[in-house]
C-alpha positions as CSV (number, residue, x, y, z in Angstrom):
1,M,40.0,40.2,-42.3
2,F,41.1,43.7,-43.1
3,A,43.5,45.9,-41.1
4,F,43.5,49.6,-40.8
5,N,46.7,51.7,-41.4
6,F,46.3,55.0,-39.7
7,N,49.1,56.7,-41.7
8,I,47.7,60.2,-42.5
9,D,49.8,62.1,-45.1
10,R,48.8,65.1,-47.2
11,Y,47.2,62.9,-49.8
12,T,45.0,61.2,-47.2
13,L,44.1,64.6,-45.8
14,C,42.8,65.5,-49.3
15,G,40.3,62.6,-49.0
16,L,39.2,63.8,-45.5
17,G,38.8,67.3,-46.9
18,A,36.6,66.0,-49.7
19,I,34.3,64.3,-47.2
20,L,34.0,67.4,-45.1
21,I,33.3,69.6,-48.2
22,W,30.6,67.2,-49.4
23,S,29.0,67.1,-46.0
24,T,27.9,70.7,-46.6
25,S,25.8,69.7,-49.6
26,I,22.4,69.1,-48.0
27,A,22.5,72.3,-46.0
28,L,23.6,74.5,-48.9
29,A,21.3,72.8,-51.4
30,R,18.3,73.6,-49.1
31,S,19.3,77.2,-48.5
32,I,19.8,77.8,-52.2
33,T,16.6,76.1,-53.3
34,E,14.6,78.1,-50.8
35,Q,15.8,81.3,-52.5
36,I,16.0,80.5,-56.2
37,G,14.1,77.2,-56.6
38,S,15.2,73.6,-57.1
39,L,15.9,73.5,-60.8
40,T,17.5,76.9,-60.9
41,A,19.7,75.9,-58.0
42,A,20.7,72.6,-59.6
43,A,21.5,74.3,-62.9
44,A,23.5,77.1,-61.3
45,V,25.5,74.8,-59.0
46,H,26.4,72.3,-61.6
47,L,27.3,74.9,-64.3
48,V,29.7,76.6,-61.9
49,G,31.1,73.2,-60.7
50,G,31.3,72.0,-64.3
51,A,33.2,75.0,-65.5
52,F,35.7,74.7,-62.6
53,C,36.1,71.0,-63.3
54,L,36.7,71.5,-67.0
55,G,39.2,74.2,-66.3
56,H,41.2,72.0,-63.9
57,H,41.0,69.1,-66.3
58,F,42.4,71.0,-69.3
59,F,45.0,72.6,-67.1
60,R,46.4,69.1,-66.4
61,G,47.3,68.8,-70.1
62,P,47.1,66.1,-72.9
63,N,47.2,63.1,-70.6
64,A,44.0,64.3,-68.9
65,L,42.3,64.7,-72.3
66,N,43.4,61.3,-73.4
67,S,41.9,59.7,-70.3
68,V,38.5,61.1,-71.3
69,R,38.9,59.8,-74.8
70,R,39.5,56.3,-73.5
71,L,36.1,56.2,-71.7
72,S,33.6,53.7,-73.1
73,P,30.3,54.9,-74.6
74,K,28.5,52.5,-72.3
75,Y,30.0,54.2,-69.3
76,L,29.6,57.7,-70.6
77,F,25.9,57.3,-71.4
78,G,24.8,54.7,-68.9
79,C,26.6,56.1,-65.8
80,G,26.2,59.7,-67.1
81,T,22.4,59.2,-67.0
82,L,22.6,57.8,-63.5
83,F,24.8,60.7,-62.4
84,V,22.3,63.3,-63.7
85,L,19.4,61.4,-62.3
86,Y,21.0,61.3,-58.9
87,M,21.7,65.1,-58.8
88,L,18.3,66.0,-60.1
89,A,16.5,63.7,-57.7
90,L,18.5,64.9,-54.7
91,F,18.0,68.7,-55.5
92,L,14.2,68.1,-56.1
93,A,13.9,66.0,-52.9
94,I,15.6,68.7,-50.8
95,G,13.7,71.5,-52.4
96,S,10.3,69.8,-52.0
97,A,10.8,69.0,-48.4
98,A,8.0,70.5,-46.3
99,D,10.3,72.2,-43.8
100,R,13.9,72.2,-42.7
101,R,13.4,69.4,-40.2
102,Q,12.2,67.2,-43.1
103,V,15.3,68.1,-45.0
104,L,17.3,66.1,-42.4
105,E,15.1,63.1,-43.0
106,V,15.4,63.3,-46.7
107,G,19.2,63.7,-46.5
108,L,19.5,60.6,-44.4
109,I,17.4,58.5,-46.7
110,N,19.8,59.6,-49.4
111,Y,22.6,58.2,-47.3
112,L,21.3,54.7,-47.6
113,W,23.3,54.6,-50.8
114,P,26.5,53.2,-49.2
115,A,24.6,50.1,-47.9
116,L,22.7,49.8,-51.1
117,T,26.0,50.0,-53.1
118,I,27.3,47.0,-51.1
119,I,24.1,45.0,-51.7
120,F,24.1,45.8,-55.4
121,S,27.7,44.8,-55.7
122,L,26.9,41.2,-54.9
123,F,24.9,41.0,-58.1
124,L,26.6,43.5,-60.4
125,L,30.2,42.9,-59.4
126,K,29.9,39.3,-58.2
127,L,31.5,40.2,-54.9
128,K,31.2,37.9,-51.8
129,A,30.1,39.2,-48.4
130,N,30.5,37.7,-45.0
131,L,28.0,37.5,-42.1
132,L,28.4,41.2,-41.2
133,L,26.2,42.2,-44.2
134,A,23.0,41.1,-42.5
135,P,23.3,43.1,-39.3
136,G,24.7,46.0,-41.3
137,T,21.7,46.1,-43.5
138,L,19.3,45.7,-40.6
139,L,21.0,48.6,-38.7
140,A,20.7,50.9,-41.7
141,L,17.0,50.0,-42.0
142,L,16.4,50.5,-38.3
143,G,18.1,53.9,-38.6
144,I,15.7,54.9,-41.3
145,F,12.8,53.6,-39.2
146,L,13.9,56.0,-36.4
147,V,14.5,58.9,-38.8
148,L,11.0,58.6,-40.3
149,R,9.3,58.0,-37.0
150,P,7.0,60.9,-35.9
151,N,7.7,62.4,-32.5
152,N,5.5,60.1,-30.5
153,P,4.1,57.0,-32.4
154,T,6.4,54.0,-33.1
155,S,4.2,51.8,-35.3
156,L,4.8,51.1,-38.9
157,T,1.4,52.8,-39.7
158,S,2.6,56.1,-38.3
159,I,5.8,55.9,-40.4
160,F,3.7,55.3,-43.6
161,T,1.5,58.2,-42.6
162,N,4.6,60.4,-42.3
163,I,5.8,59.3,-45.7
164,A,2.3,59.9,-47.2
165,S,2.5,63.5,-46.0
166,N,5.1,64.2,-48.6
167,P,5.7,61.1,-50.8
168,L,7.4,63.2,-53.6
169,S,10.3,64.3,-51.4
170,Y,10.8,60.9,-49.7
171,G,10.4,59.1,-53.0
172,L,12.9,61.3,-54.8
173,A,15.4,60.8,-51.9
174,M,15.1,57.0,-52.3
175,I,15.5,57.3,-56.1
176,A,18.7,59.3,-55.4
177,A,20.1,56.6,-53.1
178,I,19.3,53.8,-55.6
179,S,20.7,55.7,-58.6
180,W,24.0,56.5,-56.9
181,A,24.4,52.9,-55.7
182,L,23.9,51.7,-59.2
183,Y,26.2,54.4,-60.6
184,S,29.0,53.4,-58.2
185,N,28.8,49.8,-59.2
186,L,28.4,50.3,-62.9
187,T,31.2,52.8,-62.9
188,R,33.5,50.1,-61.5
189,R,32.2,47.6,-64.0
190,W,32.2,49.7,-67.2
191,A,35.0,52.2,-66.7
192,G,37.5,50.7,-64.2
193,P,40.6,52.8,-63.4
194,E,39.6,55.4,-66.0
195,S,36.4,56.3,-64.2
196,G,37.8,59.5,-62.7
197,G,37.7,61.3,-66.1
198,G,33.9,60.9,-66.4
199,V,33.0,63.5,-63.8
200,V,34.6,66.3,-65.8
201,L,31.9,65.7,-68.4
202,F,29.0,64.7,-66.1
203,L,29.1,67.9,-64.0
204,P,28.7,70.4,-66.9
205,A,26.3,68.0,-68.8
206,A,24.1,67.9,-65.7
207,G,24.2,71.7,-65.5
208,I,23.1,72.1,-69.1
209,I,20.3,69.6,-68.7
210,F,19.0,71.2,-65.6
211,L,19.2,74.6,-67.3
212,L,17.0,73.3,-70.2
213,L,14.6,71.9,-67.7
214,R,14.5,75.2,-65.8
215,L,13.8,77.2,-69.1
216,G,10.9,74.9,-69.8
217,S,9.3,75.3,-66.3
218,I,7.8,78.0,-64.2
219,E,9.9,78.6,-61.1
220,E,10.2,81.7,-58.9
221,S,13.8,82.8,-58.4
222,L,14.8,85.5,-56.0
223,W,18.5,86.2,-56.5
224,N,20.5,88.0,-53.9
225,W,24.1,88.2,-52.8
226,R,23.7,85.3,-50.4
227,A,22.3,83.1,-53.1
228,V,25.1,84.0,-55.5
229,G,27.7,83.3,-52.8
230,E,26.2,80.0,-51.9
231,V,25.9,78.9,-55.5
232,I,29.5,79.7,-56.2
233,F,30.7,78.1,-53.0
234,M,28.7,74.9,-53.6
235,G,29.7,74.7,-57.2
236,L,33.4,75.1,-56.5
237,A,33.1,72.8,-53.5
238,T,31.5,70.1,-55.5
239,A,34.2,70.2,-58.1
240,L,37.0,70.6,-55.6
241,G,35.7,67.6,-53.7
242,Y,36.1,65.4,-56.7
243,V,39.6,66.7,-57.3
244,L,40.7,66.1,-53.7
245,W,39.0,62.7,-53.7
246,D,40.7,61.6,-56.8
247,I,44.1,62.6,-55.3
248,A,43.3,60.6,-52.1
249,M,42.2,57.5,-54.0
250,R,45.4,57.5,-56.1
251,K,48.0,58.4,-53.5
252,G,46.5,58.4,-50.0
253,N,45.5,55.8,-47.5
254,L,42.5,54.4,-49.3
255,V,41.3,52.1,-46.5
256,F,41.4,54.9,-43.9
257,V,39.6,57.4,-46.1
258,A,37.0,54.9,-47.2
259,A,36.2,54.0,-43.6
260,F,36.1,57.7,-42.6
261,S,33.7,58.4,-45.5
262,Y,30.9,56.4,-43.7
263,F,30.7,59.1,-41.1
264,T,29.4,61.5,-43.8
265,P,25.7,61.2,-42.7
266,F,26.7,62.3,-39.2
267,F,28.8,65.3,-40.5
268,S,26.1,66.3,-43.0
269,T,23.4,66.2,-40.3
270,L,25.5,68.2,-37.8
271,L,26.4,70.9,-40.4
272,S,22.8,71.0,-41.6
273,C,21.6,71.6,-38.0
274,I,24.1,74.4,-37.5
275,Y,23.7,76.1,-40.9
276,L,19.9,75.8,-41.2
277,G,19.2,76.3,-37.4
278,I,17.5,73.0,-37.0
279,A,17.0,71.2,-33.6
280,A,17.2,67.5,-34.3
281,G,15.6,65.2,-31.9
282,V,17.2,62.2,-30.1
283,A,15.5,59.7,-32.5
284,L,17.0,61.4,-35.5
285,W,20.5,61.4,-34.1
286,L,20.2,57.8,-33.1
287,G,18.9,56.9,-36.5
288,C,21.8,58.8,-38.1
289,L,24.3,56.8,-36.1
290,L,22.6,53.5,-36.9
291,I,22.8,54.4,-40.6
292,V,26.5,55.1,-40.2
293,A,27.1,51.8,-38.3
294,G,25.0,49.8,-40.8
295,S,26.8,51.3,-43.7
296,F,30.2,50.7,-42.1
297,L,29.4,47.0,-41.3
298,S,28.1,46.5,-44.8
299,W,31.4,47.9,-46.2
300,A,33.4,45.7,-43.7
301,A,31.4,42.7,-45.0
302,V,33.1,42.9,-48.4
303,S,36.3,44.8,-47.5
304,A,38.3,41.7,-47.2
305,K,37.6,40.9,-50.8
306,G,38.1,44.5,-52.0
307,S,35.7,47.5,-51.7
308,P,33.6,47.7,-54.8
309,T,33.4,51.4,-55.2
310,S,35.7,53.2,-52.9
311,H,36.9,55.6,-55.5
312,N,33.4,56.6,-56.6
313,N,31.8,57.7,-53.4
314,K,29.6,60.8,-53.5
315,F,28.1,62.6,-50.5
């Protein structure tokens, strides 16, 4: 079995900071997309984040540049495509949600990716899991059942009816969860210890692709000082989160940070409720906690053998 070491130094705090920063993503993405549109928001945020990430990377000197050159083409193009797909699907899912209450549901579907990462790792990384995987997966699915349940009905039919009311948003959220679970496993498989250098290319590449998509589409954008401020904050926070996470994974208490990361759905839901002024019901909170518990048990099911993607988490 695994054992926790609760030694919290400044490097470990970097990891906790990254988790809290990323927990603001759903709320900020919704606020920005409401003002300037989904594609415009995605392009602006990733261009800002990409510029910051490139600047930080070049500031680190020749060693950082050499780490990028060592990345394999399979990783750059394969995982790069999954990275862009995840970001695009998530922004479109959040932007197309019918209302802010539905944003919480979409966000929690996205947070199925930790449990899916563990399941995919059994096939892609040939990891072995113990008996905790089954209850972990069931808890995560039960959490989604409660999240998607309308206020009164509890039948499967009522859930399918709820999904059918906005299949695009729910479907994109599921695509996001699957694509990031695949990204996390394939990053470990194709890039190994050099994987940290890929994000410095993926963020600006995503911004450029989203900008091209925006130029080829019709989308109403109403820029104001709030939108500008939120774009800059989210872009910098996205890049800073990766920097802090990389520090924590290299020098901090990896097991503690990885375990703490599974509370991200809770933090994200809490911050979304505060920032967007949403009153979440009991069922949604219970579903959120079940997703957290299910993801944690799934992680614990393979932690004795080594976590498959602890350094590639995204929130």
